[in-house]
ZAMARGU-4260 file (C-alpha; in steps of 0.2 Angstrom, whole numbers, plus 5000, padded with zeros to 4 digits):
<rodrens>
0) 5000/5000/5000 | 5007/5017/4995 | 5012/5028/5009 | 5004/5046/5007 | 5017/5060/5003
5) 5018/5074/5015 | 5011/5089/5007 | 5019/5106/5009 | 5006/5118/5005 | 5009/5133/4994
10) 5004/5149/5003 | 4996/5164/4995 | 4990/5156/4979 | 4990/5167/4964 | 4974/5175/4958
15) 4967/5164/4943 | 4955/5170/4931 | 4940/5161/4924 | 4945/5147/4912 | 4938/5145/4895
20) 4937/5128/4887 | 4942/5126/4869 | 4934/5114/4857 | 4929/5098/4865 | 4937/5102/4881
25) 4922/5108/4891 | 4912/5092/4886 | 4925/5078/4888 | 4937/5083/4902 | 4934/5091/4919
30) 4947/5101/4930 | 4950/5102/4948 | 4965/5105/4961 | 4973/5093/4972 | 4967/5094/4990
35) 4981/5104/4998 | 4975/5122/4993 | 4987/5126/4978 | 4982/5129/4960 | 4998/5120/4954
40) 4995/5108/4946 | 4979/5109/4938 | 4972/5092/4937 | 4963/5086/4921 | 4952/5070/4921
45) 4940/5063/4908 | 4922/5069/4911 | 4915/5054/4901 | 4921/5037/4897 | 4932/5032/4883
50) 4941/5048/4880 | 4956/5046/4869 | 4969/5057/4878 | 4980/5059/4862 | 4966/5063/4850
55) 4958/5076/4863 | 4975/5084/4866 | 4978/5086/4847 | 4961/5095/4846 | 4964/5106/4862
60) 4982/5112/4861 | 4977/5130/4863 | 4967/5126/4879 | 4982/5116/4886 | 4994/5130/4882
65) 4983/5143/4890 | 4981/5133/4906 | 4999/5128/4907 | 5005/5146/4906 | 4992/5150/4920
70) 4996/5136/4932 | 5014/5131/4927 | 5008/5112/4927 | 4994/5101/4922 | 4992/5083/4929
75) 4982/5071/4918 | 4974/5058/4928 | 4963/5042/4924 | 4965/5043/4905 | 4970/5024/4905
80) 4988/5028/4897 | 4997/5011/4900 | 5013/5011/4888 | 5028/5022/4884 | 5022/5022/4866
85) 5005/5031/4871 | 5015/5043/4882 | 5026/5048/4867 | 5010/5050/4856 | 5003/5062/4869
90) 5019/5072/4869 | 5018/5073/4850 | 5000/5078/4851 | 5004/5092/4863 | 5021/5098/4858
95) 5028/5090/4843 | 5043/5078/4842 | 5052/5074/4859 | 5070/5080/4861 | 5085/5070/4863
100) 5094/5072/4880 | 5111/5080/4877 | 5125/5088/4887 | 5119/5077/4901 | 5121/5081/4920
105) 5113/5065/4927 | 5112/5047/4921 | 5096/5042/4912 | 5092/5026/4902 | 5084/5027/4885
110) 5067/5018/4884 | 5062/5021/4866 | 5065/5035/4854 | 5067/5051/4865 | 5058/5044/4879
115) 5070/5041/4895 | 5069/5035/4912 | 5069/5049/4925 | 5086/5052/4933 | 5094/5035/4938
120) 5099/5042/4956 | 5100/5031/4972 | 5082/5028/4978 | 5086/5033/4996 | 5092/5051/4990
125) 5082/5066/4986 | 5084/5076/4970 | 5083/5095/4973 | 5071/5105/4963 | 5077/5112/4946
130) 5071/5118/4929 | 5077/5105/4916 | 5093/5110/4907 | 5093/5128/4913 | 5112/5126/4914
135) 5113/5125/4895 | 5110/5139/4882 | 5095/5129/4875 | 5082/5120/4885 | 5065/5112/4883
140) 5050/5123/4885 | 5040/5108/4890 | 5044/5093/4900 | 5033/5078/4903 | 5032/5064/4916
145) 5023/5048/4915 | 5021/5036/4930 | 5021/5018/4924 | 5023/5011/4941 | 5022/5021/4958
150) 5035/5017/4971 | 5030/5007/4986 | 5033/5022/4997 | 5039/5040/4992 | 5045/5043/4975
155) 5035/5059/4972 | 5040/5072/4959 | 5039/5088/4969 | 5035/5104/4959 | 5037/5123/4962
160) 5031/5138/4953 | 5047/5148/4950 | 5038/5164/4948 | 5034/5163/4966 | 5051/5156/4971
165) 5058/5172/4963 | 5046/5183/4973 | 5052/5175/4989 | 5071/5179/4986 | 5075/5195/4995
170) 5079/5210/4983 | 5097/5211/4988 | 5101/5193/4983 | 5090/5193/4968 | 5099/5209/4961
175) 5116/5201/4965 | 5112/5186/4954 | 5103/5197/4940 | 5120/5208/4939 | 5132/5194/4940
180) 5123/5179/4934 | 5130/5162/4939 | 5144/5150/4934 | 5143/5131/4933 | 5159/5121/4935
185) 5161/5103/4930 | 5176/5091/4932 | 5176/5075/4922 | 5188/5060/4925 | 5191/5060/4943
190) 5180/5045/4947 | 5163/5054/4952 | 5149/5058/4940 | 5147/5055/4922 | 5163/5054/4911
195) 5164/5067/4897 | 5162/5055/4882 | 5145/5051/4890 | 5140/5069/4893 | 5146/5075/4875
200) 5142/5058/4866 | 5159/5058/4858 | 5177/5053/4862 | 5184/5066/4850 | 5191/5080/4860
205) 5190/5092/4845 | 5171/5088/4844 | 5169/5092/4862 | 5179/5109/4860 | 5168/5113/4845
210) 5152/5109/4855 | 5158/5120/4869 | 5162/5135/4859 | 5145/5134/4851 | 5137/5133/4867
215) 5146/5146/4878 | 5156/5134/4888 | 5175/5136/4892 | 5186/5121/4891 | 5201/5116/4901
220) 5210/5100/4898 | 5219/5092/4913 | 5232/5078/4914 | 5226/5060/4912 | 5212/5064/4899
225) 5202/5074/4912 | 5192/5089/4908 | 5186/5105/4917 | 5172/5115/4910 | 5165/5132/4915
230) 5148/5140/4909 | 5142/5157/4914 | 5122/5159/4913 | 5110/5172/4918 | 5101/5168/4934
235) 5084/5175/4929 | 5075/5173/4912 | 5059/5180/4904 | 5046/5168/4898 | 5045/5170/4879
240) 5026/5168/4879 | 5020/5175/4895 | 5033/5189/4897 | 5035/5185/4915 | 5052/5185/4924
245) 5057/5169/4932 | 5070/5161/4943 | 5078/5150/4930 | 5095/5142/4934 | 5104/5127/4943
250) 5114/5138/4955 | 5106/5130/4970 | 5104/5113/4963 | 5123/5110/4958 | 5131/5119/4973
255) 5140/5107/4984 | 5131/5112/5000 | 5114/5106/4992 | 5120/5088/4991 | 5115/5075/5004
260) 5127/5077/5019 | 5134/5060/5017 | 5139/5063/4999 | 5144/5081/5002 | 5156/5076/5016
265) 5165/5063/5006 | 5168/5074/4991 | 5174/5089/5002 | 5186/5077/5010 | 5193/5070/4994
270) 5193/5086/4982 | 5198/5104/4983 | 5183/5115/4979 | 5189/5119/4961 | 5190/5100/4958
275) 5173/5095/4964 | 5163/5085/4951 | 5150/5100/4950 | 5149/5116/4959 | 5142/5134/4956
280) 5148/5152/4959 | 5142/5169/4954 | 5146/5172/4936 | 5161/5182/4940 | 5169/5167/4949
285) 5166/5173/4967 | 5158/5162/4980 | 5140/5161/4985 | 5138/5164/5003 | 5132/5149/5014
290) 5118/5160/5021 | 5112/5165/5004 | 5112/5147/4998 | 5101/5142/5013 | 5089/5157/5009
295) 5088/5150/4991 | 5084/5133/4997 | 5071/5140/5009 | 5063/5149/4995 | 5061/5133/4985
300) 5055/5124/5000 | 5041/5137/5004 | 5034/5134/4986 | 5036/5115/4985 | 5020/5105/4982
305) 5021/5086/4984 | 5008/5073/4979 | 5008/5054/4977 | 5009/5047/4959 | 4995/5036/4952
310) 4998/5023/4939 | 4995/5031/4922 | 4997/5049/4928 | 5005/5061/4915 | 5012/5077/4923
315) 5015/5091/4910 | 5026/5106/4916 | 5030/5122/4908 | 5049/5120/4911 | 5052/5139/4913
320) 5037/5141/4925 | 5039/5126/4936 | 5054/5117/4944 | 5053/5098/4948 | 5063/5086/4959
325) 5061/5069/4967 | 5058/5062/4984 | 5067/5046/4991 | 5057/5030/4988 | 5056/5011/4992
330) 5051/4997/4980 | 5050/4997/4961 | 5047/5014/4953 | 5045/5018/4934 | 5043/5036/4929
335) 5047/5041/4911 | 5052/5057/4905 | 5050/5067/4888 | 5055/5085/4883 | 5049/5096/4869
340) 5050/5113/4861 | 5068/5119/4862 | 5071/5137/4866 | 5087/5147/4871 | 5092/5164/4877
345) 5094/5169/4859 | 5077/5162/4854 | 5074/5148/4841
</rodrens>
């Protein structure tokens, strides 16, 4: 029997205007909210029997997009989605061809096409909230999760509205990040994390250097075929469709102090700070104060919403409006991921 997740309620929910259904949306589906007092996610369920989710989505993309921009995330529940193929068809109906997972920061297994397992991370550890690929120059605007098998206990995918996270960050700290940006430093080949041929999908150094030049990443080759990269990115972004300013970065996620204490202590004992597998700084290379990192983690925590998965659930997030993570779990858990609609700071 699944153990219920502890729900962290979102305070001061945003004012949401009256929704208008498009096409068959009003007749075939109904909407509601989860019972924890927040309007993220919007829950979408069939109002009648036999609704084909893929066909319905293809006919109601405008309605889905409008609700997604308003709420940040939609949870499609009880539509009898039972296979990875049906999940992929839904992604295509909503957002076109799923994207390949490139410049990887975490291990995933390819299921079929561009459908992957969620991060293959130890089950007893949490994954901190983040916006997918916000450390890259190009990222997906939409990310989809499909629950094939819920965990025995735990294993939720926490979410948070990063518009509201930004509003919780004190002006001094927000302005510091707006002015300096943030820097992501990775070290490959020291025995921890993914190796650079896996991340860049090549063993050719020249190809790695070409990719990095094209994507704003500094390259430093070290002895023993080891690699250090540095990427400077903005900490805030403006949503290309809603125009809203959002907190959009991995500065908190990749900082060594955000790691599980047992992992963090081992790494700090074995590596100098500049040689850690991953770490973050302000964009000018200066350190982020420990108290400020605590404040950032608190801002995420105050906006985090947790709900238990049900088999067949599909969670669609606007990747620039909602961050996601993972809680520890026991038992078998199968949650698949697909991404779509590439965007970049230069626009696409």
